[in-house]
C-alpha positions as CSV (number, residue, x, y, z in Angstrom):
1,X,174.3,-18.3,316.5
2,X,178.1,-18.6,316.9
3,X,180.6,-16.1,315.6
4,X,182.4,-18.9,313.6
5,X,179.4,-20.1,311.8
6,X,176.6,-17.5,311.7
7,X,173.2,-18.5,310.5
8,X,172.7,-18.1,306.7
9,X,169.6,-16.0,306.2
10,X,167.8,-15.8,302.8
11,X,167.8,-12.0,303.1
12,X,169.4,-9.4,305.4
13,X,167.7,-6.0,305.5
14,X,169.9,-3.1,306.7
15,X,167.8,-0.2,308.1
16,X,164.5,-0.3,309.9
17,X,162.7,2.6,308.1
18,X,159.5,2.2,306.1
19,X,161.5,0.7,303.1
20,X,163.4,-1.8,305.2
21,X,160.5,-2.8,307.4
22,X,158.2,-3.2,304.4
23,X,160.7,-5.4,302.7
24,X,161.3,-7.5,305.8
25,X,157.5,-7.8,306.5
26,X,156.8,-8.9,302.9
27,X,159.7,-11.4,302.8
28,X,158.7,-12.9,306.1
29,X,155.1,-13.3,305.0
30,X,156.3,-15.1,301.9
31,X,158.2,-17.6,304.0
32,X,161.8,-16.4,303.6
33,X,164.2,-16.2,306.5
34,X,165.0,-12.5,307.2
35,X,167.2,-10.6,309.6
36,X,166.5,-6.8,310.0
37,X,169.5,-4.9,311.3
38,X,168.9,-1.4,312.8
39,X,171.8,0.7,314.1
40,X,169.8,2.3,316.9
41,X,167.3,1.1,319.6
42,X,163.7,1.3,318.5
43,X,161.8,3.6,318.8
44,X,164.4,6.2,317.8
45,X,163.8,9.8,316.6
46,X,163.9,10.2,312.8
47,X,163.9,13.6,311.2
48,X,160.8,13.6,309.0
49,X,157.6,15.6,308.8
50,X,155.8,12.4,309.6
51,X,153.0,13.0,307.1
52,X,151.9,9.8,305.6
53,X,150.0,10.4,302.4
54,X,146.9,8.4,301.5
55,X,148.7,6.5,298.7
56,X,151.3,5.4,301.3
57,X,148.9,4.7,304.1
58,X,147.0,2.2,301.9
59,X,150.2,0.1,301.6
60,X,150.7,-0.2,305.4
61,X,149.4,-3.1,307.6
62,X,146.1,-2.5,309.4
63,X,147.6,-2.0,312.8
64,X,149.1,1.3,311.8
65,X,146.0,3.2,312.8
66,X,147.0,3.1,316.4
67,X,150.0,5.4,315.9
68,X,148.3,8.0,313.8
69,X,148.1,11.2,315.8
70,X,145.7,13.1,313.5
71,X,144.0,12.8,310.1
72,X,143.1,15.5,307.7
73,X,140.7,15.4,304.8
74,X,141.8,18.8,303.6
75,X,145.1,20.5,302.9
76,X,146.1,24.1,302.0
77,X,148.4,25.4,299.4
78,X,149.5,29.0,299.6
79,X,151.7,31.4,297.7
80,X,153.0,33.8,300.3
81,X,152.9,37.5,299.3
82,X,150.0,36.9,296.8
83,X,146.3,36.2,296.9
84,X,146.8,32.7,295.7
85,X,145.5,30.2,298.2
86,X,143.9,26.8,297.5
87,X,142.3,24.2,299.7
88,X,141.7,20.7,298.5
89,X,139.3,18.3,300.2
90,X,138.6,14.6,299.8
91,X,136.2,12.2,301.4
92,X,139.1,10.2,302.9
93,X,142.1,11.5,304.7
94,X,144.6,13.1,302.4
95,X,147.4,12.9,305.0
96,X,147.8,10.9,308.2
97,X,150.1,12.6,310.8
98,X,152.5,10.3,312.6
99,X,155.8,10.5,314.5
100,X,158.3,8.6,312.5
101,X,159.8,7.0,315.6
102,X,156.4,5.4,316.3
103,X,155.7,4.5,312.6
104,X,159.1,2.8,312.1
105,X,158.9,0.9,315.5
106,X,155.4,-0.4,314.7
107,X,156.5,-1.6,311.2
108,X,159.6,-3.3,312.6
109,X,157.4,-5.1,315.2
110,X,155.0,-6.2,312.5
111,X,158.0,-7.7,310.6
112,X,159.1,-9.4,313.8
113,X,155.7,-10.9,314.4
114,X,155.7,-12.2,310.8
115,X,158.9,-14.0,311.5
116,X,161.8,-11.7,310.8
117,X,164.7,-11.5,313.4
118,X,165.1,-7.9,314.5
119,X,168.5,-6.9,315.8
120,X,168.6,-3.4,317.2
121,X,171.6,-1.3,318.3
122,X,173.5,-3.0,315.6
123,X,175.5,-0.6,313.3
124,X,176.9,-2.4,310.2
125,X,180.6,-1.9,309.8
126,X,181.4,-3.9,306.7
127,X,179.5,-5.6,303.9
128,X,181.5,-8.2,301.8
129,X,179.9,-9.9,298.8
130,X,181.1,-13.6,298.4
131,X,180.2,-16.0,295.7
132,X,177.3,-17.6,297.4
133,X,176.3,-15.1,300.1
134,X,177.0,-11.7,301.6
135,X,178.9,-11.3,304.8
136,X,177.9,-8.5,307.2
137,X,180.2,-7.4,310.0
138,X,178.2,-5.5,312.7
139,X,178.6,-4.4,316.3
140,X,176.5,-7.3,317.5
141,X,178.2,-10.0,315.5
142,X,178.6,-11.3,312.0
143,X,175.7,-12.1,309.7
144,X,175.4,-14.0,306.5
145,X,172.6,-13.8,303.9
146,X,172.1,-14.8,300.3
147,X,170.9,-11.3,299.5
148,X,171.0,-7.9,301.2
149,X,168.4,-5.1,300.9
150,X,170.0,-1.8,301.6
151,X,167.6,0.5,303.3
152,X,170.2,2.6,305.1
153,X,169.3,6.1,303.8
154,X,170.8,8.8,301.6
155,X,174.4,8.1,302.8
156,X,174.0,4.3,302.4
157,X,177.2,2.7,303.4
158,X,176.0,-0.5,301.9
159,X,175.6,1.1,298.5
160,X,179.0,2.6,298.8
161,X,180.6,-0.7,299.7
162,X,178.9,-2.4,296.7
163,X,180.4,0.2,294.3
164,X,177.6,2.7,293.8
165,X,178.6,6.3,293.6
166,X,176.9,9.0,295.7
167,X,173.4,10.0,294.9
168,X,173.3,12.5,292.0
169,X,171.3,15.3,293.8
170,X,170.4,16.0,297.4
171,X,168.1,18.7,298.8
172,X,168.7,20.2,302.3
173,X,165.7,20.3,304.6
174,X,165.1,21.6,308.1
175,X,162.4,20.5,310.5
176,X,161.3,22.1,313.8
177,X,159.0,20.3,316.4
178,X,157.3,23.4,317.6
179,X,155.3,23.6,320.9
180,X,152.8,26.5,321.2
181,X,150.3,27.8,323.7
182,X,146.9,26.1,323.6
183,X,145.4,29.2,322.0
184,X,148.1,29.4,319.2
185,X,148.0,25.6,318.7
186,X,144.2,25.8,318.2
187,X,144.8,28.5,315.5
188,X,147.5,26.8,313.5
189,X,146.4,23.2,314.1
190,X,143.3,23.1,312.0
191,X,144.8,22.1,308.6
192,X,148.2,21.1,307.2
193,X,149.6,23.8,304.9
194,X,152.2,24.0,302.2
195,X,153.7,27.5,301.4
196,X,155.6,28.5,298.3
197,X,157.5,31.8,298.0
198,X,159.0,31.0,301.5
199,X,162.4,30.0,300.1
200,X,164.0,29.9,296.7
201,X,163.4,26.7,294.8
202,X,161.5,25.1,297.6
203,X,158.6,25.3,300.0
204,X,157.7,25.3,303.7
205,X,155.1,23.3,305.6
206,X,153.1,23.1,308.8
207,X,151.9,19.6,309.9
208,X,149.7,19.7,313.0
209,X,150.3,16.7,315.3
210,X,148.5,15.7,318.5
211,X,150.0,18.4,320.7
212,X,152.6,20.3,318.6
213,X,153.4,21.4,315.1
214,X,156.0,19.9,312.8
215,X,157.2,22.9,310.8
216,X,159.8,22.5,308.0
217,X,161.4,24.0,305.0
218,X,163.4,22.6,302.1
219,X,165.2,23.8,299.0
220,X,166.0,21.9,295.9
221,X,169.3,23.9,295.7
222,X,172.0,23.1,298.2
223,X,173.3,26.7,297.9
224,X,170.4,27.7,300.2
225,X,172.4,26.8,303.3
226,X,171.0,29.2,305.9
227,X,167.8,27.2,306.4
228,X,167.5,28.3,310.0
229,X,167.2,31.9,309.0
230,X,164.7,31.1,306.3
231,X,162.6,29.0,308.6
232,X,162.7,31.7,311.3
233,X,161.5,34.2,308.8
234,X,158.8,31.8,307.6
235,X,157.4,31.4,311.1
236,X,157.2,35.1,311.5
237,X,155.5,35.6,308.2
238,X,152.7,33.2,309.0
239,X,152.3,34.5,312.5
240,X,154.0,31.8,314.7
241,X,155.9,34.1,317.0
242,X,155.2,32.9,320.6
243,X,157.0,29.5,320.6
244,X,157.3,27.7,324.0
245,X,159.7,25.0,322.9
246,X,161.5,24.0,319.7
247,X,163.4,20.9,318.7
248,X,165.5,21.4,315.6
249,X,166.6,18.7,313.1
250,X,168.2,18.8,309.6
251,X,168.4,16.2,306.9
252,X,169.0,15.7,303.2
253,X,166.4,14.5,300.7
254,X,167.4,12.8,297.4
255,X,166.0,14.7,294.4
256,X,166.6,12.0,291.8
257,X,167.2,8.2,291.8
258,X,170.6,6.7,291.2
259,X,171.4,6.6,287.5
260,X,172.7,3.0,287.7
261,X,170.6,-0.1,288.1
262,X,169.3,-0.4,291.6
263,X,170.4,-4.0,292.0
264,X,173.9,-5.4,291.7
265,X,174.3,-9.1,292.2
266,X,173.2,-9.8,295.7
267,X,172.6,-6.2,296.8
268,X,169.3,-4.4,296.2
269,X,168.7,-0.7,297.0
270,X,165.4,0.6,298.3
271,X,163.9,3.9,299.5
272,X,166.2,6.8,300.1
273,X,169.3,4.6,299.5
274,X,168.0,4.3,295.9
275,X,166.9,7.9,295.7
276,X,163.2,7.1,295.2
277,X,161.6,10.4,296.3
278,X,158.7,12.2,294.7
279,X,160.3,15.2,292.9
280,X,157.2,17.4,293.2
281,X,156.4,16.9,296.9
282,X,159.8,15.7,298.1
283,X,157.9,13.0,299.9
284,X,159.7,9.7,300.2
285,X,157.6,7.4,302.4
286,X,155.3,6.2,299.6
287,X,158.1,5.0,297.3
288,X,160.1,3.7,300.2
289,X,157.3,1.4,301.2
290,X,156.6,0.3,297.7
291,X,160.2,-0.2,296.7
292,X,160.7,-2.4,299.8
293,X,157.7,-4.5,298.8
294,X,158.9,-4.8,295.1
295,X,162.4,-5.9,296.2
296,X,160.8,-8.6,298.4
297,X,158.6,-9.6,295.5
298,X,161.5,-9.9,293.1
299,X,163.5,-12.1,295.5
300,X,160.6,-14.4,296.3
301,X,159.3,-14.7,292.7
302,X,162.8,-15.5,291.4
303,X,163.5,-17.9,294.2
304,X,166.7,-16.1,295.2
305,X,168.2,-16.7,291.7
306,X,171.0,-14.2,291.6
307,X,170.9,-14.1,287.8
308,X,167.2,-13.1,287.7
309,X,166.5,-11.0,290.8
310,X,168.1,-7.8,289.6
311,X,166.4,-7.8,286.3
312,X,163.0,-8.4,287.7
313,X,163.4,-5.8,290.5
314,X,164.6,-3.1,288.0
315,X,161.6,-4.0,285.7
316,X,159.1,-3.7,288.6
317,X,160.7,-0.4,289.6
318,X,160.5,1.0,286.1
319,X,156.8,0.1,285.8
320,X,155.7,1.4,289.2
321,X,158.1,4.1,290.3
322,X,160.9,5.2,288.0
323,X,158.7,6.1,285.1
324,X,156.6,8.1,287.5
325,X,159.6,9.9,288.9
326,X,160.7,11.0,285.4
327,X,157.3,12.4,284.7
328,X,157.1,14.2,288.0
329,X,160.5,15.8,287.4
330,X,158.9,17.8,284.5
331,X,156.3,19.3,286.9
332,X,158.9,19.8,289.6
333,X,161.1,21.8,287.2
334,X,158.2,24.3,286.7
335,X,157.5,24.5,290.4
336,X,161.1,25.1,291.6
337,X,163.2,26.4,288.7
338,X,160.8,28.9,287.2
339,X,159.0,30.7,290.0
340,X,157.5,33.5,287.9
341,X,156.1,31.0,285.4
342,X,154.9,28.8,288.3
343,X,153.0,31.7,289.9
344,X,151.5,32.7,286.6
345,X,150.4,29.1,286.0
346,X,148.7,28.9,289.4
347,X,147.0,32.2,288.8
348,X,145.5,30.8,285.6
349,X,145.1,27.1,286.5
350,X,145.7,26.9,290.2
351,X,142.6,25.0,291.1
352,X,143.2,22.3,288.4
353,X,146.9,22.0,289.4
354,X,146.0,21.7,293.1
355,X,143.3,19.1,292.5
356,X,145.7,17.1,290.2
357,X,148.4,16.9,292.9
358,X,145.8,16.0,295.5
359,X,144.6,13.1,293.2
360,X,148.3,12.0,292.9
361,X,148.9,11.9,296.7
362,X,145.6,10.1,297.2
363,X,146.8,7.4,294.8
364,X,144.1,8.0,292.3
365,X,146.2,9.5,289.5
366,X,149.9,9.8,288.7
367,X,152.2,12.2,286.9
368,X,152.9,9.7,284.1
369,X,149.3,9.4,283.2
370,X,149.1,13.1,282.6
371,X,152.0,12.9,280.2
372,X,150.2,10.3,278.1
373,X,147.9,13.2,277.2
374,X,150.2,16.2,276.8
375,X,147.2,18.4,276.1
376,X,145.8,17.9,279.6
377,X,149.3,18.6,281.2
378,X,149.7,21.8,279.2
379,X,146.1,22.8,280.0
380,X,146.8,22.5,283.7
381,X,149.9,24.7,283.3
382,X,147.8,27.3,281.6
383,X,149.4,26.9,278.2
384,X,146.2,25.9,276.4
385,X,142.8,27.5,276.6
């Protein structure tokens, strides 16, 4: 490929996370020419708890099993400082534990096997939309594509270049990779846990991996800036005090999707770049994977017709993701903005609420379905007998 006349791809995908890799894999399987541009060399560390919920795992290719470190059929929800503790159990794993570096690398390789060109260590510097294609200037050359899928995260430079404003709301999160003694790891490595009352307007978690714990904390309010102090206090409260080694990483999580349409001409936004994160759990892998697949479906089904792709993509998102995010926001408001009411609701209906959220992350129910019967939603919150 010469610098003067770069190959014209059907689609360029920017970012090799779950959203970008899923888009590239789906497009390649549908016979479109794809280039996947990743700014770093794979595998690269990615700040993320690495817990892949059952609903997301079902969307992944079969080979993903080999990078799963542990599986858990049960999960624990606690309200620190109270007697409220709930354990939910399913016949299949609720959550699969991975390291995001391994997950992303495997998905990128799957896309490459399906036919996508993978270009690593290739930061994108400029995206210019022309009449018939998009021109991409990157560290490893210039690329052209009829469409671009932006999967480059919460600070998407592609979205900014295409005229989108910043995401409307971002939540700070902090994650520690914690290494313990064998005795302590055995004690804390039995079940993943989620703990409320650990930080204002947020929660903390412990994800047991193969040989260490991923421990994190997040707040839906950016005013909670001293997350290190909060996470240190959390570790002490639950009894993790003899830490052998800690790796610390911070990141931002989008709390709401962009208000504008998520496709503009030849640019489509997916995953975190679009703000598609579950408002209740703050988990983004599920909607990242699915939005990548939906973007690929819209492009293939519309045969790269620039006048039709955006409308179909937005329609697919509305049906499968955006409606669900709006419904989930109602429950999230209760969980994070009204802690006294939340604790009361869990005292009255904690088992029902816990089982409902477990069904959602298993992919068996969704928030929107509960809103179609307001009485069931209100009953879960303890507002009806």
